[in-house]
VORO-643291 format. One record per residue (C-alpha): residue in three letters; chain; x, y, z. Coordinates in nm, 3 decimals. Example, Ala and Ser with C-alpha at 12.3 -4.5 7.8 and 13.67 -1.06 7.14 Angstrom:
BEGIN
+---------+--------+---------+---------+---------+
| residuo | cadena |      xx |      yy |      zz |
+---------+--------+---------+---------+---------+
|     ALA |      A |   1.230 |  -0.450 |   0.780 |
|     SER |      A |   1.367 |  -0.106 |   0.714 |
+---------+--------+---------+---------+---------+
//
This chain:
BEGIN
+---------+--------+---------+---------+---------+
| residuo | cadena |      xx |      yy |      zz |
+---------+--------+---------+---------+---------+
|     MET |      A |   1.827 |  -1.155 |  -0.312 |
|     LYS |      A |   1.943 |  -0.899 |  -0.051 |
|     HIS |      A |   2.200 |  -0.758 |  -0.293 |
|     SER |      A |   1.940 |  -0.691 |  -0.563 |
|     ILE |      A |   1.702 |  -0.530 |  -0.311 |
|     ARG |      A |   1.983 |  -0.304 |  -0.187 |
|     THR |      A |   2.063 |  -0.205 |  -0.546 |
|     ASP |      A |   1.697 |  -0.130 |  -0.622 |
|     MET |      A |   1.653 |   0.070 |  -0.302 |
|     ARG |      A |   1.962 |   0.281 |  -0.362 |
|     ALA |      A |   1.831 |   0.364 |  -0.711 |
|     ALA |      A |   1.484 |   0.452 |  -0.576 |
|     ILE |      A |   1.632 |   0.681 |  -0.311 |
|     GLU |      A |   1.869 |   0.850 |  -0.558 |
|     ALA |      A |   1.570 |   0.925 |  -0.783 |
|     ILE |      A |   1.412 |   1.146 |  -0.515 |
|     ASP |      A |   1.475 |   1.514 |  -0.588 |
|     PRO |      A |   1.691 |   1.667 |  -0.309 |
|     GLU |      A |   1.438 |   1.945 |  -0.235 |
|     GLU |      A |   1.158 |   1.690 |  -0.221 |
|     ALA |      A |   1.371 |   1.470 |   0.006 |
|     LEU |      A |   1.409 |   1.759 |   0.252 |
|     ALA |      A |   1.035 |   1.829 |   0.259 |
|     ARG |      A |   0.955 |   1.460 |   0.297 |
|     SER |      A |   1.216 |   1.426 |   0.573 |
|     ARG |      A |   1.037 |   1.703 |   0.763 |
|     GLN |      A |   0.706 |   1.515 |   0.723 |
|     ALA |      A |   0.862 |   1.186 |   0.837 |
|     ALA |      A |   1.011 |   1.366 |   1.138 |
|     ALA |      A |   0.669 |   1.514 |   1.225 |
|     ASN |      A |   0.517 |   1.166 |   1.205 |
|     LEU |      A |   0.784 |   1.025 |   1.435 |
|     ILE |      A |   0.766 |   1.314 |   1.683 |
|     ALA |      A |   0.389 |   1.254 |   1.710 |
|     LEU |      A |   0.445 |   0.899 |   1.842 |
|     PRO |      A |   0.383 |   0.833 |   2.212 |
|     ALA |      A |   0.718 |   0.648 |   2.211 |
|     PHE |      A |   0.894 |   0.976 |   2.123 |
|     ARG |      A |   0.690 |   1.181 |   2.370 |
|     ASP |      A |   0.763 |   0.939 |   2.655 |
|     ALA |      A |   1.134 |   0.887 |   2.579 |
|     ARG |      A |   1.384 |   1.058 |   2.805 |
|     VAL |      A |   1.687 |   0.917 |   2.619 |
|     LEU |      A |   1.680 |   0.848 |   2.248 |
|     MET |      A |   1.936 |   0.728 |   1.999 |
|     LEU |      A |   1.930 |   0.827 |   1.633 |
|     TYR |      A |   2.165 |   0.790 |   1.341 |
|     LEU |      A |   2.351 |   1.087 |   1.193 |
|     THR |      A |   2.222 |   1.122 |   0.841 |
|     ILE |      A |   2.433 |   1.052 |   0.534 |
|     PRO |      A |   2.322 |   1.120 |   0.174 |
|     GLY |      A |   2.035 |   0.893 |   0.076 |
|     GLU |      A |   1.879 |   0.871 |   0.423 |
|     VAL |      A |   1.577 |   1.041 |   0.575 |
|     ASP |      A |   1.714 |   1.337 |   0.772 |
|     THR |      A |   1.715 |   1.290 |   1.150 |
|     ALA |      A |   1.817 |   1.650 |   1.232 |
|     PRO |      A |   1.457 |   1.769 |   1.293 |
|     ILE |      A |   1.410 |   1.484 |   1.542 |
|     ALA |      A |   1.732 |   1.572 |   1.724 |
|     HIS |      A |   1.633 |   1.939 |   1.749 |
|     ALA |      A |   1.283 |   1.852 |   1.878 |
|     ALA |      A |   1.437 |   1.620 |   2.135 |
|     TRP |      A |   1.686 |   1.881 |   2.255 |
|     GLN |      A |   1.408 |   2.142 |   2.281 |
|     ALA |      A |   1.209 |   1.896 |   2.494 |
|     GLY |      A |   1.507 |   1.839 |   2.726 |
|     LYS |      A |   1.573 |   1.484 |   2.610 |
|     THR |      A |   1.918 |   1.326 |   2.591 |
|     VAL |      A |   2.016 |   1.255 |   2.230 |
|     LEU |      A |   2.262 |   0.978 |   2.145 |
|     ALA |      A |   2.419 |   0.870 |   1.818 |
|     PRO |      A |   2.611 |   0.552 |   1.734 |
|     LYS |      A |   2.987 |   0.546 |   1.725 |
|     ALA |      A |   3.163 |   0.249 |   1.565 |
|     CYS |      A |   3.421 |   0.078 |   1.783 |
|     GLY |      A |   3.659 |  -0.211 |   1.736 |
|     VAL |      A |   3.697 |  -0.462 |   1.457 |
|     ARG |      A |   3.391 |  -0.664 |   1.564 |
|     LYS |      A |   3.158 |  -0.409 |   1.401 |
|     LEU |      A |   3.006 |  -0.294 |   1.728 |
|     MET |      A |   2.870 |   0.049 |   1.806 |
|     LYS |      A |   2.832 |   0.241 |   2.127 |
|     PRO |      A |   2.566 |   0.503 |   2.205 |
|     VAL |      A |   2.740 |   0.838 |   2.255 |
|     VAL |      A |   2.583 |   1.166 |   2.375 |
|     CYS |      A |   2.531 |   1.441 |   2.116 |
|     ILE |      A |   2.509 |   1.798 |   2.243 |
|     ALA |      A |   2.272 |   2.048 |   2.081 |
|     HIS |      A |   2.436 |   2.271 |   1.822 |
|     ASP |      A |   2.754 |   2.063 |   1.818 |
|     GLU |      A |   2.682 |   1.906 |   1.480 |
|     ASP |      A |   3.003 |   2.062 |   1.349 |
|     LEU |      A |   3.189 |   1.831 |   1.590 |
|     PHE |      A |   3.065 |   1.521 |   1.412 |
|     HIS |      A |   3.335 |   1.349 |   1.212 |
|     PRO |      A |   3.322 |   1.090 |   0.935 |
|     HIS |      A |   3.421 |   0.724 |   0.983 |
|     ASN |      A |   3.405 |   0.486 |   0.687 |
|     GLY |      A |   3.156 |   0.717 |   0.514 |
|     LEU |      A |   2.935 |   0.746 |   0.824 |
|     ARG |      A |   2.895 |   1.048 |   1.051 |
|     GLN |      A |   2.968 |   0.992 |   1.417 |
|     PRO |      A |   2.969 |   1.207 |   1.730 |
|     ALA |      A |   3.311 |   1.342 |   1.817 |
|     GLY |      A |   3.263 |   1.290 |   2.191 |
|     ASN |      A |   3.302 |   0.975 |   2.399 |
|     ASP |      A |   3.031 |   1.009 |   2.665 |
|     VAL |      A |   2.873 |   0.662 |   2.641 |
|     VAL |      A |   2.528 |   0.585 |   2.784 |
|     PRO |      A |   2.448 |   0.223 |   2.883 |
|     SER |      A |   2.200 |   0.061 |   2.645 |
|     ARG |      A |   1.963 |  -0.018 |   2.935 |
|     GLU |      A |   1.904 |   0.358 |   2.979 |
|     ILE |      A |   1.786 |   0.416 |   2.620 |
|     ASP |      A |   1.410 |   0.453 |   2.572 |
|     LEU |      A |   1.391 |   0.489 |   2.192 |
|     VAL |      A |   1.623 |   0.388 |   1.906 |
|     ILE |      A |   1.570 |   0.527 |   1.556 |
|     VAL |      A |   1.705 |   0.273 |   1.310 |
|     PRO |      A |   1.807 |   0.329 |   0.946 |
|     ALA |      A |   1.780 |   0.069 |   0.671 |
|     LEU |      A |   1.765 |   0.044 |   0.296 |
|     ALA |      A |   1.428 |  -0.136 |   0.310 |
|     PHE |      A |   1.151 |  -0.233 |   0.551 |
|     ASP |      A |   0.840 |  -0.443 |   0.508 |
|     ARG |      A |   0.501 |  -0.414 |   0.682 |
|     ARG |      A |   0.603 |  -0.676 |   0.939 |
|     CYS |      A |   0.880 |  -0.431 |   1.043 |
|     ASN |      A |   1.161 |  -0.648 |   0.909 |
|     ARG |      A |   1.458 |  -0.444 |   0.796 |
|     LEU |      A |   1.733 |  -0.473 |   0.541 |
|     GLY |      A |   2.038 |  -0.272 |   0.641 |
|     ARG |      A |   2.347 |  -0.184 |   0.444 |
|     GLY |      A |   2.510 |  -0.519 |   0.518 |
|     GLY |      A |   2.749 |  -0.440 |   0.803 |
|     GLY |      A |   2.536 |  -0.589 |   1.081 |
|     PHE |      A |   2.606 |  -0.302 |   1.323 |
|     TYR |      A |   2.241 |  -0.245 |   1.413 |
|     ASP |      A |   2.156 |  -0.617 |   1.432 |
|     ARG |      A |   2.435 |  -0.663 |   1.688 |
|     PHE |      A |   2.330 |  -0.352 |   1.880 |
|     LEU |      A |   1.960 |  -0.441 |   1.885 |
|     ALA |      A |   2.044 |  -0.794 |   2.006 |
|     ASP |      A |   2.192 |  -0.654 |   2.331 |
|     PRO |      A |   1.981 |  -0.816 |   2.607 |
|     GLN |      A |   2.009 |  -0.498 |   2.819 |
|     LEU |      A |   1.843 |  -0.289 |   2.547 |
|     ARG |      A |   1.475 |  -0.247 |   2.630 |
|     ALA |      A |   1.408 |   0.051 |   2.403 |
|     VAL |      A |   1.128 |   0.088 |   2.153 |
|     THR |      A |   1.287 |   0.055 |   1.808 |
|     VAL |      A |   1.164 |   0.267 |   1.519 |
|     GLY |      A |   1.261 |   0.216 |   1.157 |
|     TYR |      A |   1.282 |   0.545 |   0.967 |
|     ALA |      A |   1.258 |   0.563 |   0.588 |
|     PHE |      A |   1.103 |   0.716 |   0.278 |
|     ALA |      A |   0.781 |   0.551 |   0.158 |
|     GLU |      A |   0.970 |   0.408 |  -0.143 |
|     GLN |      A |   1.175 |   0.196 |   0.097 |
|     ILE |      A |   0.875 |  -0.015 |   0.202 |
|     ILE |      A |   0.872 |  -0.342 |   0.008 |
|     GLY |      A |   0.656 |  -0.653 |   0.010 |
|     ASN |      A |   0.896 |  -0.887 |   0.188 |
|     VAL |      A |   1.240 |  -0.838 |   0.339 |
|     PRO |      A |   1.435 |  -1.167 |   0.338 |
|     MET |      A |   1.538 |  -1.243 |   0.696 |
|     HIS |      A |   1.816 |  -1.459 |   0.839 |
|     GLU |      A |   1.849 |  -1.581 |   1.196 |
|     ASN |      A |   2.058 |  -1.281 |   1.311 |
|     ASP |      A |   1.831 |  -1.022 |   1.146 |
|     LEU |      A |   1.608 |  -0.837 |   1.391 |
|     PRO |      A |   1.287 |  -0.646 |   1.314 |
|     VAL |      A |   1.196 |  -0.310 |   1.465 |
|     ASP |      A |   0.880 |  -0.233 |   1.664 |
|     ILE |      A |   0.746 |   0.049 |   1.447 |
|     VAL |      A |   0.824 |   0.184 |   1.099 |
|     VAL |      A |   0.776 |   0.554 |   1.023 |
|     THR |      A |   0.786 |   0.704 |   0.673 |
|     ASP |      A |   0.682 |   1.035 |   0.529 |
|     ARG |      A |   0.342 |   0.876 |   0.448 |
|     ASN |      A |   0.269 |   0.600 |   0.703 |
|     VAL |      A |   0.327 |   0.466 |   1.050 |
|     PHE |      A |   0.284 |   0.094 |   1.108 |
|     GLY |      A |   0.412 |  -0.182 |   1.328 |
|     GLN |      A |   0.380 |  -0.408 |   1.623 |
|     MET |      A |   0.324 |  -0.125 |   1.873 |
|     GLN |      A |   0.126 |   0.114 |   1.656 |
|     ALA |      A |  -0.202 |   0.059 |   1.477 |
|     GLU |      A |  -0.143 |   0.128 |   1.110 |
|     ALA |      A |  -0.227 |   0.485 |   1.030 |
|     ARG |      A |  -0.235 |   0.689 |   0.712 |
|     LEU |      A |  -0.083 |   1.025 |   0.795 |
|     PRO |      A |  -0.117 |   1.353 |   0.601 |
+---------+--------+---------+---------+---------+
//
């Protein structure tokens, strides 16, 4: 079931015109930046976008302009763990690829208990904020950290919202889901956004 959903979602995302994807990424970023959880966060963690994902760069730039600390995940070890590493404004050229993912080049790790907001990628979400990742389990392990008290926000294109994400015992939902068209979740009354 998960495999077929992942296949369908990849096809739906690939069908989005690149110019349209950029415009819709800007709208999704505006929707996320409007959240009280973003406004109130001092330290936030976001993923570094790869092709086929909603672009997080506008969020990073807004956070830097507001004086927030921006973190990005860096894979470590064979246990598929990730650590939150500081990203410095305008140092995007220092990011380097690892297994097809972009990671910060630095090593300045921030303890998970200090993070206020985590922006989480996935291939699919449902309206109960369940998520279907790419299958590596990195985010499920990270979000399960008992010291992490951050608000978690799923970030996706509207096409990535499906009726029901199949969940297993180690799968963790997010608090809020933000797309280019909607915001919904456990901490946010559903809203239709322009």
